C-alpha positions, -999 to +999 in steps of 0.1 A: +001+001+001+015+035-008+014+061+018-003+097+008+022+123+009+010+142+040+008+113+067+019+114+105+053+112+114+050+090+144+036+066+120+051+032+128+029+010+104-002+011+083-027-011+070-059-013+043-089-032+065-125-046+044-152-040+057-186-048+048-190-007+043-160-008+022-117-001+027-106+017+059-070+029+064-055+024+098-031+039+112-006+028+144+018+042+163+042+025+194+009+039+218-020+026+201-038+028+166-042+066+157-065+067+128-090+044+112-109+061+081-128+048+051-110+057+030-142+069+010-145+096+038-149+130+029-125+137+057-095+110+054-071+134+041-076+160+066-066+138+093-039+133+078-031+161+072-041+177+112-018+141+124+008+151+106+008+191+120+011+168+159+040+154+140+078+155+159+097+182+141+126+164+122+111+129+129+112+108+093+101+077+110+070+074+086+097+058+059+107+030+087+079+001+084+075-005+119+055-038+123+024-032+149+012-053+178-018-028+174-026-034+137-033-074+139-052-068+170-074-040+154-084-070+124-094-089+148-117-065+166-133-055+136-138-087+122-155-092+152-177-063+155-191-075+125-200-103+123-219-094+158-198-105+180-175-079+202-192-047+217-163-031+235-134-021+221-098-028+237-073-027+207-051+008+224-054+033+211-035+072+203-055+101+203-046+138+205-066+160+207-069+194+228-087+187+260-119+192+251-119+172+223-103+141+246-134+142+266-160+142+243-139+112+228-143+095+260-180+099+261-184+090+231-165+054+243-191+059+268-228+055+250-230+018+253-237-004+225-267-004+205-277+025+218-280+066+206-271+099+222-275+133+210-248+164+209-271+180+237-267+147+258-233+139+252-226+181+261-240+174+291-219+141+297-189+162+298-204+190+322-211+212+296-241+209+282-247+241+263-217+230+237-234+209+218-221+226+185-187+225+198-194+185+206-201+180+171-169+198+160-150+178+185-165+145+169-160+156+137-122+152+146-127+120+160-098+103+136-105+065+152-144+063+134-159+027+145-143+022+176-144+051+188-185+052+182-194+088+163-218+072+144-238+064+181-247+109+178-278+114+163-297+148+163-317+165+190-350+159+168-335+124+158-319+125+123-293+111+112-260+140+111-228+148+107-210+111+096-185+122+075-177+088+058-216+089+042-244+093+069-259+054+048-224+037+069-243+058+094-271+044+094-257+009+087-241+008+119-265+020+140-290-009+123-259-038+127-254-025+167-293-024+168-299-064+155-269-078+176-281-065+206-291-095+230-320-104+235-334-098+270 
């Protein structure tokens, strides 16, 4: 696989992962997965640019590929997720961001499998009830789709909004999770 010229300099390994919704690009650092996005996503290029902006100046590690233990685990967990048997990911993540973004991303990970929250509910969960627009922006900057489940956040009126990989994928992921919820 040929990486774009603009790539995060801390990335030590990358992979194309096939999914039922199309191929995804995954990148890992020594710390964990730093990027997981659908190859067709409208946000992929800008996410790579933002990752590159956070790189260590002068490092050129991305030219030397070092196998990462995080990518095989991610592939296994994604396979289990798409098979309907995994409800919570445990692969290590590397998600640098602002304090607000990191709080928003933790709140995303706290949304239970198969459940939905509004942007306002997510803002309340991080103690900033009026910051729902900022939460939407933080979700838009989420570089690790599916694993950090921004697809579980919907508009206050229940509408599907704001998913860079396409609303049809968001709808598919929500239906997939609903279909695989344990029966009571």
